[in-house]
N, CA, C and O atoms as a DFTB+ gen file, in Angstrom:
524 C
 N C O
     1  1      -8.878      14.418      27.025
     2  2      -9.452      14.381      25.703
     3  2     -10.842      13.770      25.787
     4  3     -11.060      12.805      26.520
     5  1     -11.756      14.321      25.055
     6  2     -13.094      13.731      25.078
     7  2     -13.482      13.221      23.695
     8  3     -12.825      13.509      22.695
     9  1     -14.549      12.469      23.670
    10  2     -14.983      11.787      22.451
    11  2     -15.423      12.745      21.351
    12  3     -15.491      12.353      20.186
    13  1     -15.721      13.986      21.698
    14  2     -16.204      14.930      20.691
    15  2     -15.120      15.331      19.692
    16  3     -15.432      15.917      18.655
    17  1     -13.867      15.032      19.980
    18  2     -12.782      15.344      19.049
    19  2     -12.869      14.475      17.788
    20  3     -12.335      14.835      16.739
    21  1     -13.543      13.338      17.902
    22  2     -13.691      12.430      16.779
    23  2     -14.984      12.720      16.025
    24  3     -16.004      13.068      16.620
    25  1     -14.921      12.571      14.710
    26  2     -16.095      12.732      13.858
    27  2     -16.388      11.383      13.226
    28  3     -15.560      10.831      12.502
    29  1     -17.560      10.862      13.502
    30  2     -17.969       9.560      12.977
    31  2     -19.055       9.778      11.939
    32  3     -20.021      10.500      12.180
    33  1     -18.891       9.152      10.789
    34  2     -19.886       9.233       9.722
    35  2     -20.430       7.821       9.467
    36  3     -19.855       7.067       8.683
    37  1     -21.539       7.466      10.129
    38  2     -22.076       6.113      10.001
    39  2     -22.447       5.721       8.574
    40  3     -22.384       4.541       8.229
    41  1     -22.829       6.677       7.745
    42  2     -23.253       6.361       6.373
    43  2     -22.090       6.271       5.389
    44  3     -22.291       5.923       4.225
    45  1     -20.882       6.579       5.843
    46  2     -19.713       6.551       4.956
    47  2     -19.375       5.113       4.551
    48  3     -19.699       4.155       5.252
    49  1     -18.718       5.000       3.406
    50  2     -18.314       3.673       2.926
    51  2     -17.231       3.069       3.815
    52  3     -17.171       1.850       3.977
    53  1     -16.385       3.904       4.386
    54  2     -15.310       3.421       5.246
    55  2     -15.894       2.936       6.575
    56  3     -16.695       3.644       7.185
    57  1     -15.508       1.746       7.033
    58  2     -16.020       1.245       8.319
    59  2     -15.682       2.206       9.462
    60  3     -14.660       2.890       9.428
    61  1     -16.532       2.245      10.449
    62  2     -16.371       3.185      11.556
    63  2     -15.055       2.965      12.296
    64  3     -14.394       3.933      12.671
    65  1     -14.666       1.716      12.513
    66  2     -13.420       1.481      13.234
    67  2     -12.228       2.033      12.455
    68  3     -11.257       2.483      13.062
    69  1     -12.285       2.005      11.106
    70  2     -11.208       2.567      10.290
    71  2     -11.235       4.105      10.340
    72  3     -10.187       4.750      10.303
    73  1     -12.439       4.681      10.424
    74  2     -12.552       6.131      10.573
    75  2     -11.855       6.570      11.865
    76  3     -11.090       7.535      11.875
    77  1     -12.130       5.854      12.939
    78  2     -11.544       6.185      14.238
    79  2     -10.026       6.025      14.188
    80  3      -9.291       6.899      14.646
    81  1      -9.564       4.917      13.636
    82  2      -8.127       4.657      13.549
    83  2      -7.426       5.732      12.710
    84  3      -6.368       6.227      13.098
    85  1      -8.002       6.087      11.583
    86  2      -7.419       7.116      10.729
    87  2      -7.342       8.463      11.430
    88  3      -6.350       9.182      11.309
    89  1      -8.394       8.798      12.163
    90  2      -8.385      10.062      12.897
    91  2      -7.326      10.051      13.991
    92  3      -6.654      11.057      14.217
    93  1      -7.175       8.926      14.667
    94  2      -6.130       8.806      15.686
    95  2      -4.754       9.029      15.070
    96  3      -3.938       9.773      15.614
    97  1      -4.498       8.384      13.939
    98  2      -3.209       8.530      13.259
    99  2      -2.941       9.999      12.932
   100  3      -1.845      10.507      13.169
   101  1      -3.947      10.669      12.390
   102  2      -3.766      12.068      11.994
   103  2      -3.620      12.990      13.205
   104  3      -2.795      13.904      13.183
   105  1      -4.402      12.766      14.253
   106  2      -4.321      13.613      15.446
   107  2      -2.969      13.476      16.142
   108  3      -2.434      14.452      16.668
   109  1      -2.428      12.274      16.140
   110  2      -1.106      12.055      16.744
   111  2      -0.019      12.657      15.854
   112  3       0.861      13.366      16.342
   113  1      -0.079      12.375      14.552
   114  2       0.930      12.910      13.626
   115  2       0.926      14.427      13.619
   116  3       1.978      15.050      13.475
   117  1      -0.248      15.028      13.774
   118  2      -0.367      16.483      13.763
   119  2      -0.084      17.145      15.100
   120  3      -0.010      18.371      15.184
   121  1       0.075      16.341      16.151
   122  2       0.406      16.890      17.460
   123  2      -0.777      17.294      18.319
   124  3      -0.578      17.850      19.400
   125  1      -2.009      17.035      17.877
   126  2      -3.169      17.362      18.714
   127  2      -3.312      16.388      19.879
   128  3      -3.868      16.738      20.919
   129  1      -2.808      15.164      19.704
   130  2      -2.760      14.183      20.787
   131  2      -1.293      13.902      21.072
   132  3      -0.522      13.609      20.158
   133  1      -0.911      13.991      22.335
   134  2       0.489      13.813      22.713
   135  2       0.668      12.585      23.598
   136  3      -0.289      12.086      24.192
   137  1       1.892      12.111      23.675
   138  2       2.212      10.935      24.477
   139  2       1.685      11.092      25.898
   140  3       1.856      12.132      26.532
   141  1       1.039      10.031      26.381
   142  2       0.499      10.021      27.730
   143  2      -0.919      10.548      27.854
   144  3      -1.540      10.401      28.907
   145  1      -1.440      11.156      26.803
   146  2      -2.798      11.702      26.865
   147  2      -3.811      10.564      26.890
   148  3      -3.734       9.627      26.095
   149  1      -4.751      10.660      27.806
   150  2      -5.768       9.629      27.984
   151  2      -6.850       9.757      26.924
   152  3      -7.309      10.858      26.620
   153  1      -7.254       8.619      26.362
   154  2      -8.350       8.600      25.402
   155  2      -9.650       8.282      26.131
   156  3      -9.621       7.733      27.232
   157  1     -10.780       8.618      25.537
   158  2     -12.052       8.258      26.178
   159  2     -12.163       6.740      26.267
   160  3     -11.615       6.014      25.438
   161  1     -12.872       6.280      27.274
   162  2     -13.083       4.840      27.400
   163  2     -13.949       4.358      26.236
   164  3     -14.605       5.146      25.554
   165  1     -13.931       3.054      26.033
   166  2     -14.767       2.461      24.986
   167  2     -16.218       2.852      25.215
   168  3     -16.927       3.214      24.275
   169  1     -16.653       2.779      26.451
   170  2     -18.046       3.099      26.786
   171  2     -18.363       4.576      26.527
   172  3     -19.423       4.899      25.991
   173  1     -17.448       5.466      26.907
   174  2     -17.663       6.904      26.670
   175  2     -17.761       7.197      25.166
   176  3     -18.661       7.901      24.709
   177  1     -16.818       6.643      24.425
   178  2     -16.768       6.894      22.980
   179  2     -18.017       6.339      22.295
   180  3     -18.639       7.021      21.480
   181  1     -18.379       5.100      22.629
   182  2     -19.546       4.470      22.016
   183  2     -20.827       5.215      22.369
   184  3     -21.691       5.415      21.515
   185  1     -20.948       5.623      23.617
   186  2     -22.145       6.339      24.051
   187  2     -22.273       7.701      23.383
   188  3     -23.361       8.078      22.948
   189  1     -21.181       8.435      23.301
   190  2     -21.205       9.766      22.705
   191  2     -21.601       9.713      21.233
   192  3     -22.371      10.548      20.758
   193  1     -21.065       8.720      20.514
   194  2     -21.316       8.634      19.075
   195  2     -22.439       7.652      18.707
   196  3     -22.735       7.462      17.527
   197  1     -23.054       7.039      19.705
   198  2     -24.136       6.070      19.483
   199  2     -23.693       4.967      18.518
   200  3     -24.361       4.678      17.525
   201  1     -22.558       4.368      18.837
   202  2     -22.037       3.258      18.030
   203  2     -21.783       2.063      18.939
   204  3     -21.781       2.190      20.164
   205  1     -21.573       0.929      18.340
   206  2     -21.341      -0.306      19.083
   207  2     -19.993      -0.240      19.810
   208  3     -18.982       0.101      19.197
   209  1     -19.968      -0.562      21.104
   210  2     -18.706      -0.552      21.843
   211  2     -17.633      -1.461      21.231
   212  3     -16.442      -1.169      21.335
   213  1     -18.050      -2.555      20.599
   214  2     -17.070      -3.452      19.975
   215  2     -16.341      -2.746      18.820
   216  3     -15.187      -3.063      18.534
   217  1     -16.998      -1.806      18.168
   218  2     -16.380      -1.040      17.085
   219  2     -15.246      -0.181      17.637
   220  3     -14.156      -0.137      17.067
   221  1     -15.509       0.495      18.742
   222  2     -14.484       1.328      19.381
   223  2     -13.353       0.443      19.887
   224  3     -12.178       0.764      19.708
   225  1     -13.708      -0.668      20.515
   226  2     -12.703      -1.595      21.031
   227  2     -11.794      -2.092      19.908
   228  3     -10.582      -2.207      20.094
   229  1     -12.360      -2.379      18.772
   230  2     -11.566      -2.836      17.625
   231  2     -10.583      -1.753      17.180
   232  3      -9.422      -2.045      16.893
   233  1     -11.047      -0.510      17.124
   234  2     -10.173       0.600      16.728
   235  2      -9.045       0.783      17.738
   236  3      -7.888       0.950      17.352
   237  1      -9.376       0.751      19.028
   238  2      -8.355       0.912      20.069
   239  2      -7.332      -0.223      19.988
   240  3      -6.130       0.011      20.110
   241  1      -7.815      -1.458      19.779
   242  2      -6.902      -2.604      19.691
   243  2      -5.976      -2.503      18.479
   244  3      -4.786      -2.801      18.586
   245  1      -6.504      -2.090      17.340
   246  2      -5.663      -1.915      16.150
   247  2      -4.629      -0.809      16.379
   248  3      -3.470      -0.945      15.986
   249  1      -5.051       0.278      17.012
   250  2      -4.130       1.379      17.300
   251  2      -3.041       0.929      18.272
   252  3      -1.889       1.350      18.166
   253  1      -3.412       0.084      19.203
   254  2      -2.418      -0.461      20.140
   255  2      -1.430      -1.356      19.390
   256  3      -0.225      -1.291      19.631
   257  1      -1.935      -2.180      18.493
   258  2      -1.069      -3.060      17.704
   259  2      -0.114      -2.263      16.816
   260  3       1.001      -2.712      16.547
   261  1      -0.541      -1.092      16.362
   262  2       0.305      -0.219      15.535
   263  2       1.288       0.594      16.367
   264  3       2.156       1.272      15.817
   265  1       1.157       0.532      17.690
   266  2       2.055       1.294      18.555
   267  2       1.609       2.716      18.812
   268  3       2.373       3.520      19.346
   269  1       0.372       3.038      18.436
   270  2      -0.144       4.391      18.666
   271  2      -0.643       4.573      20.095
   272  3      -0.512       5.649      20.678
   273  1      -1.213       3.517      20.645
   274  2      -1.802       3.565      21.984
   275  2      -1.197       2.490      22.865
   276  3      -0.637       1.507      22.380
   277  1      -1.321       2.696      24.175
   278  2      -0.928       1.661      25.139
   279  2      -1.921       1.674      26.288
   280  3      -2.495       2.707      26.633
   281  1      -2.104       0.496      26.868
   282  2      -3.004       0.372      28.018
   283  2      -2.229       0.687      29.283
   284  3      -1.107       0.216      29.468
   285  1      -2.829       1.480      30.147
   286  2      -2.226       1.764      31.438
   287  2      -3.240       1.412      32.512
   288  3      -4.385       1.863      32.498
   289  1      -2.784       0.603      33.427
   290  2      -3.660       0.163      34.513
   291  2      -4.234       1.368      35.253
   292  3      -3.505       2.260      35.687
   293  1      -5.541       1.370      35.381
   294  2      -6.223       2.439      36.100
   295  2      -6.512       3.681      35.269
   296  3      -7.309       4.526      35.678
   297  1      -5.879       3.802      34.115
   298  2      -6.094       4.967      33.250
   299  2      -6.818       4.600      31.973
   300  3      -7.497       5.443      31.387
   301  1      -6.692       3.377      31.534
   302  2      -7.259       2.974      30.253
   303  2      -6.251       3.173      29.141
   304  3      -5.051       2.977      29.336
   305  1      -6.739       3.563      27.973
   306  2      -5.870       3.738      26.816
   307  2      -5.301       5.155      26.800
   308  3      -6.015       6.137      27.004
   309  1      -3.999       5.228      26.550
   310  2      -3.322       6.520      26.427
   311  2      -2.471       6.493      25.164
   312  3      -2.135       5.427      24.647
   313  1      -2.132       7.667      24.682
   314  2      -1.244       7.765      23.525
   315  2       0.114       7.216      23.955
   316  3       0.658       7.611      24.986
   317  1       0.643       6.317      23.167
   318  2       1.908       5.650      23.499
   319  2       3.066       6.642      23.482
   320  3       3.072       7.611      22.723
   321  1       4.036       6.371      24.335
   322  2       5.236       7.208      24.386
   323  2       5.995       7.139      23.069
   324  3       6.701       8.079      22.704
   325  1       5.849       6.025      22.354
   326  2       6.554       5.855      21.082
   327  2       5.822       6.502      19.910
   328  3       6.383       6.629      18.822
   329  1       4.571       6.913      20.127
   330  2       3.805       7.580      19.065
   331  2       4.322       9.002      18.940
   332  3       4.293       9.770      19.901
   333  1       4.789       9.342      17.768
   334  2       5.453      10.634      17.621
   335  2       4.713      11.568      16.675
   336  3       4.003      11.147      15.762
   337  1       4.911      12.834      16.935
   338  2       4.424      13.877      16.039
   339  2       5.310      13.844      14.806
   340  3       6.532      13.744      14.918
   341  1       4.714      13.925      13.654
   342  2       5.483      13.955      12.423
   343  2       5.756      15.401      12.049
   344  3       4.836      16.166      11.761
   345  1       7.032      15.766      12.058
   346  2       7.403      17.125      11.660
   347  2       7.626      17.208      10.158
   348  3       7.835      18.288       9.606
   349  1       7.579      16.062       9.513
   350  2       7.773      16.009       8.067
   351  2       6.429      16.219       7.382
   352  3       5.528      15.387       7.487
   353  1       6.310      17.325       6.689
   354  2       5.049      17.670       6.014
   355  2       4.630      16.584       5.032
   356  3       3.437      16.307       4.901
   357  1       5.585      15.959       4.335
   358  2       5.253      14.911       3.362
   359  2       4.597      13.717       4.043
   360  3       3.661      13.133       3.497
   361  1       5.074      13.347       5.230
   362  2       4.479      12.223       5.951
   363  2       3.052      12.544       6.381
   364  3       2.169      11.690       6.302
   365  1       2.829      13.763       6.833
   366  2       1.475      14.153       7.238
   367  2       0.548      14.218       6.035
   368  3      -0.603      13.789       6.114
   369  1       1.037      14.749       4.929
   370  2       0.225      14.801       3.707
   371  2      -0.099      13.396       3.198
   372  3      -1.174      13.168       2.643
   373  1       0.821      12.462       3.383
   374  2       0.586      11.083       2.945
   375  2      -0.635      10.485       3.650
   376  3      -1.315       9.627       3.087
   377  1      -0.914      10.930       4.866
   378  2      -2.096      10.439       5.582
   379  2      -3.394      10.934       4.945
   380  3      -4.458      10.356       5.166
   381  1      -3.305      11.995       4.160
   382  2      -4.486      12.540       3.473
   383  2      -4.635      12.025       2.045
   384  3      -5.660      12.253       1.402
   385  1      -3.623      11.338       1.554
   386  2      -3.592      10.933       0.146
   387  2      -4.859      10.207      -0.329
   388  3      -5.380      10.552      -1.390
   389  1      -5.372       9.223       0.409
   390  2      -6.591       8.536      -0.077
   391  2      -7.785       9.483      -0.223
   392  3      -8.537       9.390      -1.193
   393  1      -7.958      10.385       0.732
   394  2      -9.072      11.327       0.650
   395  2      -8.865      12.328      -0.483
   396  3      -9.822      12.716      -1.152
   397  1      -7.621      12.744      -0.699
   398  2      -7.350      13.683      -1.789
   399  2      -7.570      13.020      -3.144
   400  3      -8.090      13.651      -4.064
   401  1      -7.179      11.753      -3.273
   402  2      -7.429      11.029      -4.525
   403  2      -8.927      10.966      -4.817
   404  3      -9.365      11.182      -5.947
   405  1      -9.705      10.665      -3.771
   406  2     -11.163      10.589      -3.941
   407  2     -11.736      11.963      -4.309
   408  3     -12.617      12.053      -5.165
   409  1     -11.248      13.023      -3.675
   410  2     -11.721      14.363      -3.974
   411  2     -11.412      14.743      -5.422
   412  3     -12.266      15.305      -6.107
   413  1     -10.215      14.444      -5.887
   414  2      -9.834      14.756      -7.271
   415  2     -10.741      14.013      -8.245
   416  3     -11.236      14.590      -9.213
   417  1     -10.953      12.731      -7.979
   418  2     -11.810      11.926      -8.862
   419  2     -13.227      12.488      -8.916
   420  3     -13.818      12.588      -9.991
   421  1     -13.767      12.852      -7.762
   422  2     -15.126      13.381      -7.713
   423  2     -15.212      14.749      -8.382
   424  3     -16.188      15.038      -9.074
   425  1     -14.209      15.587      -8.184
   426  2     -14.201      16.905      -8.833
   427  2     -14.139      16.748     -10.349
   428  3     -14.789      17.499     -11.077
   429  1     -13.364      15.781     -10.828
   430  2     -13.278      15.539     -12.274
   431  2     -14.607      15.014     -12.808
   432  3     -15.033      15.391     -13.900
   433  1     -15.259      14.146     -12.039
   434  2     -16.561      13.628     -12.456
   435  2     -17.594      14.755     -12.560
   436  3     -18.480      14.725     -13.414
   437  1     -17.463      15.738     -11.683
   438  2     -18.377      16.881     -11.685
   439  2     -17.917      17.987     -12.628
   440  3     -18.585      19.011     -12.772
   441  1     -16.766      17.772     -13.270
   442  2     -16.176      18.749     -14.178
   443  2     -15.996      20.105     -13.504
   444  3     -16.313      21.148     -14.076
   445  1     -15.475      20.067     -12.267
   446  2     -15.186      21.297     -11.537
   447  2     -13.720      21.665     -11.753
   448  3     -12.850      20.796     -11.700
   449  1     -13.442      22.935     -11.994
   450  2     -12.044      23.341     -12.160
   451  2     -11.305      23.287     -10.822
   452  3     -11.901      23.483      -9.763
   453  1     -10.005      23.021     -10.886
   454  2      -9.179      22.910      -9.685
   455  2      -9.262      24.172      -8.835
   456  3      -9.283      24.097      -7.607
   457  1      -9.310      25.333      -9.489
   458  2      -9.352      26.598      -8.757
   459  2     -10.579      26.683      -7.853
   460  3     -10.483      27.142      -6.715
   461  1     -11.720      26.245      -8.353
   462  2     -12.953      26.300      -7.561
   463  2     -12.869      25.354      -6.360
   464  3     -13.302      25.688      -5.257
   465  1     -12.307      24.174      -6.596
   466  2     -12.172      23.191      -5.513
   467  2     -11.189      23.705      -4.467
   468  3     -11.450      23.606      -3.268
   469  1     -10.062      24.252      -4.913
   470  2      -9.060      24.771      -3.982
   471  2      -9.588      25.955      -3.184
   472  3      -9.296      26.089      -1.996
   473  1     -10.358      26.805      -3.832
   474  2     -10.950      27.949      -3.141
   475  2     -11.894      27.485      -2.037
   476  3     -11.870      28.001      -0.919
   477  1     -12.725      26.502      -2.375
   478  2     -13.673      25.978      -1.374
   479  2     -12.940      25.256      -0.249
   480  3     -13.313      25.375       0.919
   481  1     -11.903      24.513      -0.599
   482  2     -11.110      23.808       0.410
   483  2     -10.460      24.804       1.372
   484  3     -10.478      24.598       2.585
   485  1      -9.892      25.875       0.834
   486  2      -9.268      26.901       1.679
   487  2     -10.310      27.520       2.618
   488  3     -10.018      27.766       3.788
   489  1     -11.510      27.769       2.117
   490  2     -12.568      28.343       2.943
   491  2     -12.956      27.367       4.056
   492  3     -13.120      27.772       5.207
   493  1     -13.099      26.112       3.724
   494  2     -13.458      25.108       4.728
   495  2     -12.378      24.963       5.786
   496  3     -12.683      24.833       6.971
   497  1     -11.128      24.984       5.373
   498  2     -10.043      24.867       6.339
   499  2     -10.022      26.062       7.280
   500  3      -9.685      25.905       8.453
   501  1     -10.364      27.229       6.810
   502  2     -10.445      28.404       7.657
   503  2     -11.596      28.324       8.646
   504  3     -11.472      28.762       9.789
   505  1     -12.722      27.761       8.201
   506  2     -13.913      27.635       9.037
   507  2     -13.764      26.570      10.097
   508  3     -14.287      26.719      11.202
   509  1     -13.055      25.491       9.782
   510  2     -13.022      24.308      10.645
   511  2     -11.685      24.072      11.324
   512  3     -11.341      22.924      11.606
   513  1     -10.933      25.103      11.590
   514  2      -9.628      24.881      12.214
   515  2      -9.823      24.290      13.600
   516  3     -10.748      24.659      14.323
   517  1      -8.925      23.353      13.964
   518  2      -9.011      22.685      15.266
   519  2      -8.517      23.571      16.405
   520  3      -8.803      23.294      17.570
   521  1      -7.793      24.615      16.090
   522  2      -7.210      25.455      17.145
   523  2      -8.239      26.353      17.777
   524  3      -7.915      27.122      18.681
């Protein structure tokens, strides 16, 4: 796995370490990252995204504390054997809930109809599929 799988938005309100942690949670729950898969080193991740290495280290440490990652001597951080793919659609959707709440609020502020937002969302999902 390389650092390009992660998308960092430095100008976002959410701290970068939380962005990384959230993406890790979703990638593992969705099955894109599997048990034993090696993550980029702190240095690789920080260099690729031009962010502070301590930010990446904080995200990796929090993910380790949550049981998502484990340290392996000589390999670095890998997806923990206990980190599981969620086959329950409701659990995976729950990981999107904060972003969906924000999207709904913003669409209402812009007085956009749900149909227009859903149409655009469907188009974006087709354009940006990870597969």
